[in-house]
N, CA, C and O atoms as CSV, one atom per row, in Angstrom:
chain,resi,resn,atom,element,x,y,z
A,1,UNK,N,N,2.151,-11.388,-0.128
A,1,UNK,CA,C,1.686,-10.223,-0.841
A,1,UNK,C,C,2.749,-9.860,-1.876
A,1,UNK,O,O,3.942,-9.830,-1.577
A,2,UNK,N,N,2.300,-9.589,-3.078
A,2,UNK,CA,C,3.185,-9.191,-4.180
A,2,UNK,C,C,2.680,-7.865,-4.742
A,2,UNK,O,O,1.472,-7.646,-4.840
A,3,UNK,N,N,3.602,-6.988,-5.109
A,3,UNK,CA,C,3.228,-5.692,-5.682
A,3,UNK,C,C,4.310,-5.223,-6.634
A,3,UNK,O,O,5.435,-5.722,-6.633
A,4,UNK,N,N,3.934,-4.248,-7.446
A,4,UNK,CA,C,4.849,-3.606,-8.382
A,4,UNK,C,C,4.694,-2.095,-8.239
A,4,UNK,O,O,3.661,-1.610,-7.778
A,5,UNK,N,N,5.718,-1.366,-8.633
A,5,UNK,CA,C,5.630,0.093,-8.644
A,5,UNK,C,C,4.441,0.488,-9.526
A,5,UNK,O,O,4.289,-0.021,-10.636
A,6,UNK,N,N,3.608,1.391,-9.026
A,6,UNK,CA,C,2.422,1.832,-9.746
A,6,UNK,C,C,1.142,1.197,-9.234
A,6,UNK,O,O,0.055,1.719,-9.480
A,7,UNK,N,N,1.251,0.069,-8.520
A,7,UNK,CA,C,0.075,-0.532,-7.891
A,7,UNK,C,C,-0.374,0.353,-6.742
A,7,UNK,O,O,0.356,1.239,-6.300
A,8,UNK,N,N,-1.590,0.098,-6.264
A,8,UNK,CA,C,-2.119,0.839,-5.111
A,8,UNK,C,C,-2.188,-0.079,-3.909
A,8,UNK,O,O,-2.544,-1.252,-4.023
A,9,UNK,N,N,-1.843,0.471,-2.751
A,9,UNK,CA,C,-1.979,-0.250,-1.496
A,9,UNK,C,C,-3.200,0.313,-0.778
A,9,UNK,O,O,-3.316,1.523,-0.584
A,10,UNK,N,N,-4.102,-0.571,-0.390
A,10,UNK,CA,C,-5.310,-0.174,0.328
A,10,UNK,C,C,-5.259,-0.818,1.701
A,10,UNK,O,O,-5.119,-2.035,1.824
A,11,UNK,N,N,-5.371,0.004,2.726
A,11,UNK,CA,C,-5.378,-0.477,4.108
A,11,UNK,C,C,-6.743,-0.174,4.702
A,11,UNK,O,O,-7.118,0.987,4.865
A,12,UNK,N,N,-7.474,-1.220,5.022
A,12,UNK,CA,C,-8.805,-1.055,5.607
A,12,UNK,C,C,-8.670,-0.630,7.059
A,12,UNK,O,O,-7.725,-1.017,7.748
A,13,UNK,N,N,-9.616,0.164,7.513
A,13,UNK,CA,C,-9.608,0.633,8.890
A,13,UNK,C,C,-10.147,-0.448,9.815
A,13,UNK,O,O,-11.039,-1.210,9.441
A,14,UNK,N,N,-9.607,-0.509,11.006
A,14,UNK,CA,C,-10.145,-1.441,11.993
A,14,UNK,C,C,-11.066,-0.729,12.989
A,14,UNK,O,O,-11.446,-1.295,14.014
A,15,UNK,N,N,-11.417,0.526,12.669
A,15,UNK,CA,C,-12.339,1.307,13.486
A,15,UNK,C,C,-13.526,1.716,12.635
A,15,UNK,O,O,-13.371,2.007,11.450
A,16,UNK,N,N,-14.693,1.740,13.221
A,16,UNK,CA,C,-15.919,2.027,12.491
A,16,UNK,C,C,-15.901,3.415,11.854
A,16,UNK,O,O,-16.324,3.567,10.707
A,17,UNK,N,N,-15.427,4.419,12.565
A,17,UNK,CA,C,-15.493,5.798,12.078
A,17,UNK,C,C,-14.304,6.216,11.227
A,17,UNK,O,O,-14.321,7.301,10.646
A,18,UNK,N,N,-13.285,5.395,11.139
A,18,UNK,CA,C,-12.071,5.777,10.410
A,18,UNK,C,C,-12.124,5.261,8.966
A,18,UNK,O,O,-12.505,4.116,8.725
A,19,UNK,N,N,-11.744,6.108,8.016
A,19,UNK,CA,C,-11.752,5.669,6.618
A,19,UNK,C,C,-10.545,4.789,6.307
A,19,UNK,O,O,-9.556,4.787,7.039
A,20,UNK,N,N,-10.641,4.053,5.225
A,20,UNK,CA,C,-9.478,3.277,4.797
A,20,UNK,C,C,-8.468,4.210,4.160
A,20,UNK,O,O,-8.812,5.314,3.738
A,21,UNK,N,N,-7.209,3.764,4.091
A,21,UNK,CA,C,-6.135,4.560,3.487
A,21,UNK,C,C,-5.760,3.942,2.158
A,21,UNK,O,O,-5.709,2.720,2.016
A,22,UNK,N,N,-5.497,4.801,1.188
A,22,UNK,CA,C,-5.064,4.347,-0.125
A,22,UNK,C,C,-3.848,5.150,-0.545
A,22,UNK,O,O,-3.756,6.350,-0.285
A,23,UNK,N,N,-2.914,4.470,-1.199
A,23,UNK,CA,C,-1.722,5.152,-1.670
A,23,UNK,C,C,-1.078,4.399,-2.814
A,23,UNK,O,O,-1.360,3.223,-3.044
A,24,UNK,N,N,-0.208,5.097,-3.530
A,24,UNK,CA,C,0.516,4.521,-4.664
A,24,UNK,C,C,1.835,3.949,-4.190
A,24,UNK,O,O,2.557,4.582,-3.420
A,25,UNK,N,N,2.146,2.759,-4.649
A,25,UNK,CA,C,3.431,2.142,-4.331
A,25,UNK,C,C,4.469,2.751,-5.264
A,25,UNK,O,O,4.382,2.609,-6.483
A,26,UNK,N,N,5.452,3.429,-4.680
A,26,UNK,CA,C,6.475,4.117,-5.465
A,26,UNK,C,C,7.812,3.381,-5.453
A,26,UNK,O,O,8.699,3.676,-6.254
A,27,UNK,N,N,7.950,2.414,-4.532
A,27,UNK,CA,C,9.172,1.620,-4.484
A,27,UNK,C,C,8.870,0.291,-3.792
A,27,UNK,O,O,8.169,0.248,-2.781
A,28,UNK,N,N,9.408,-0.786,-4.353
A,28,UNK,CA,C,9.293,-2.114,-3.760
A,28,UNK,C,C,10.682,-2.505,-3.281
A,28,UNK,O,O,11.608,-2.606,-4.085
A,29,UNK,N,N,10.836,-2.723,-1.987
A,29,UNK,CA,C,12.160,-3.017,-1.440
A,29,UNK,C,C,12.389,-4.502,-1.164
A,29,UNK,O,O,13.525,-4.916,-0.935
A,30,UNK,N,N,11.346,-5.292,-1.182
A,30,UNK,CA,C,11.484,-6.722,-0.955
A,30,UNK,C,C,11.802,-7.458,-2.237
A,30,UNK,O,O,11.667,-6.907,-3.329
A,31,UNK,N,N,12.226,-8.701,-2.103
A,31,UNK,CA,C,12.545,-9.530,-3.262
A,31,UNK,C,C,11.264,-9.991,-3.954
A,31,UNK,O,O,10.294,-10.371,-3.297
A,32,UNK,N,N,11.271,-9.953,-5.274
A,32,UNK,CA,C,10.153,-10.464,-6.084
A,32,UNK,C,C,8.811,-9.830,-5.739
A,32,UNK,O,O,7.789,-10.517,-5.740
A,33,UNK,N,N,8.795,-8.543,-5.446
A,33,UNK,CA,C,7.542,-7.833,-5.186
A,33,UNK,C,C,7.036,-7.919,-3.763
A,33,UNK,O,O,5.918,-7.491,-3.473
A,34,UNK,N,N,7.840,-8.465,-2.876
A,34,UNK,CA,C,7.425,-8.597,-1.473
A,34,UNK,C,C,7.654,-7.290,-0.715
A,34,UNK,O,O,8.456,-6.457,-1.138
A,35,UNK,N,N,6.941,-7.106,0.420
A,35,UNK,CA,C,7.171,-5.929,1.247
A,35,UNK,C,C,8.585,-5.902,1.791
A,35,UNK,O,O,9.262,-6.930,1.796
A,36,UNK,N,N,9.042,-4.753,2.247
A,36,UNK,CA,C,8.289,-3.520,2.474
A,36,UNK,C,C,8.149,-2.700,1.183
A,36,UNK,O,O,8.851,-2.910,0.194
A,37,UNK,N,N,7.204,-1.757,1.250
A,37,UNK,CA,C,6.930,-0.855,0.136
A,37,UNK,C,C,7.070,0.589,0.605
A,37,UNK,O,O,6.786,0.911,1.758
A,38,UNK,N,N,7.507,1.443,-0.299
A,38,UNK,CA,C,7.434,2.877,-0.053
A,38,UNK,C,C,6.139,3.329,-0.716
A,38,UNK,O,O,5.947,3.138,-1.916
A,39,UNK,N,N,5.256,3.929,0.074
A,39,UNK,CA,C,3.924,4.305,-0.397
A,39,UNK,C,C,3.753,5.807,-0.293
A,39,UNK,O,O,4.100,6.415,0.719
A,40,UNK,N,N,3.211,6.404,-1.354
A,40,UNK,CA,C,2.807,7.817,-1.330
A,40,UNK,C,C,1.302,7.820,-1.097
A,40,UNK,O,O,0.517,7.467,-1.978
A,41,UNK,N,N,0.918,8.227,0.115
A,41,UNK,CA,C,-0.481,8.226,0.503
A,41,UNK,C,C,-1.237,9.360,-0.179
A,41,UNK,O,O,-0.628,10.289,-0.711
A,42,UNK,N,N,-2.543,9.283,-0.161
A,42,UNK,CA,C,-3.394,10.278,-0.824
A,42,UNK,C,C,-3.159,11.688,-0.300
A,42,UNK,O,O,-3.382,12.658,-1.023
A,43,UNK,N,N,-2.709,11.818,0.957
A,43,UNK,CA,C,-2.462,13.155,1.515
A,43,UNK,C,C,-1.089,13.711,1.136
A,43,UNK,O,O,-0.727,14.811,1.554
A,44,UNK,N,N,-0.311,12.941,0.333
A,44,UNK,CA,C,0.983,13.409,-0.140
A,44,UNK,C,C,2.174,12.910,0.664
A,44,UNK,O,O,3.312,13.033,0.213
A,45,UNK,N,N,1.939,12.357,1.831
A,45,UNK,CA,C,3.038,11.836,2.647
A,45,UNK,C,C,3.541,10.510,2.082
A,45,UNK,O,O,2.774,9.746,1.495
A,46,UNK,N,N,4.824,10.245,2.261
A,46,UNK,CA,C,5.416,8.981,1.855
A,46,UNK,C,C,5.958,8.274,3.080
A,46,UNK,O,O,6.418,8.910,4.028
A,47,UNK,N,N,5.900,6.957,3.051
A,47,UNK,CA,C,6.429,6.201,4.168
A,47,UNK,C,C,6.718,4.765,3.790
A,47,UNK,O,O,6.187,4.238,2.813
A,48,UNK,N,N,7.568,4.148,4.581
A,48,UNK,CA,C,7.905,2.741,4.413
A,48,UNK,C,C,6.833,1.920,5.117
A,48,UNK,O,O,6.536,2.156,6.288
A,49,UNK,N,N,6.252,0.954,4.406
A,49,UNK,CA,C,5.114,0.206,4.928
A,49,UNK,C,C,5.387,-1.292,4.865
A,49,UNK,O,O,5.808,-1.827,3.838
A,50,UNK,N,N,5.139,-1.944,5.979
A,50,UNK,CA,C,5.085,-3.403,6.058
A,50,UNK,C,C,3.601,-3.732,6.239
A,50,UNK,O,O,3.111,-3.728,7.368
A,51,UNK,N,N,2.876,-4.016,5.152
A,51,UNK,CA,C,1.421,-4.183,5.253
A,51,UNK,C,C,1.026,-5.342,6.159
A,51,UNK,O,O,1.689,-6.378,6.206
A,52,UNK,N,N,-0.072,-5.135,6.876
A,52,UNK,CA,C,-0.631,-6.167,7.734
A,52,UNK,C,C,-1.756,-6.902,7.033
A,52,UNK,O,O,-1.953,-6.771,5.825
A,53,UNK,N,N,-2.492,-7.681,7.819
A,53,UNK,CA,C,-3.605,-8.469,7.290
A,53,UNK,C,C,-4.754,-7.612,6.790
A,53,UNK,O,O,-5.600,-8.089,6.033
A,54,UNK,N,N,-4.796,-6.350,7.206
A,54,UNK,CA,C,-5.892,-5.466,6.809
A,54,UNK,C,C,-5.599,-4.729,5.497
A,54,UNK,O,O,-6.344,-3.825,5.119
A,55,UNK,N,N,-4.523,-5.107,4.801
A,55,UNK,CA,C,-4.134,-4.419,3.559
A,55,UNK,C,C,-4.203,-5.359,2.357
A,55,UNK,O,O,-4.045,-6.574,2.480
A,56,UNK,N,N,-4.442,-4.759,1.196
A,56,UNK,CA,C,-4.377,-5.512,-0.044
A,56,UNK,C,C,-3.861,-4.615,-1.168
A,56,UNK,O,O,-3.915,-3.389,-1.071
A,57,UNK,N,N,-3.366,-5.236,-2.225
A,57,UNK,CA,C,-2.810,-4.518,-3.365
A,57,UNK,C,C,-3.797,-4.542,-4.513
A,57,UNK,O,O,-4.369,-5.582,-4.841
A,58,UNK,N,N,-3.992,-3.363,-5.128
A,58,UNK,CA,C,-4.801,-3.257,-6.332
A,58,UNK,C,C,-3.841,-3.008,-7.481
A,58,UNK,O,O,-3.161,-1.982,-7.503
A,59,UNK,N,N,-3.773,-3.937,-8.447
A,59,UNK,CA,C,-2.835,-3.765,-9.550
A,59,UNK,C,C,-3.097,-2.489,-10.346
A,59,UNK,O,O,-4.241,-2.050,-10.468
A,60,UNK,N,N,-2.049,-1.906,-10.878
A,60,UNK,CA,C,-2.190,-0.698,-11.709
A,60,UNK,C,C,-3.139,-0.995,-12.859
A,60,UNK,O,O,-3.066,-2.049,-13.490
A,61,UNK,N,N,-4.027,-0.050,-13.115
A,61,UNK,CA,C,-5.004,-0.222,-14.179
A,61,UNK,C,C,-6.165,-1.113,-13.787
A,61,UNK,O,O,-6.999,-1.447,-14.628
A,62,UNK,N,N,-6.233,-1.505,-12.515
A,62,UNK,CA,C,-7.281,-2.442,-12.086
A,62,UNK,C,C,-8.319,-1.835,-11.298
A,62,UNK,O,O,-9.254,-2.517,-10.879
């Protein structure tokens, strides 16, 4: 997985009733765009994320 600051991280839910999570990548700590990422989620919280198989990156402007 590769990302840049300004891209969006989308994490799909593995439960039927739970919505997916979306947030803005505000910092890339891995080499060459690799995880981990600091993500500002839609609810305003920020956290360090090591995305799993249920996540994908949406490029900025995409």
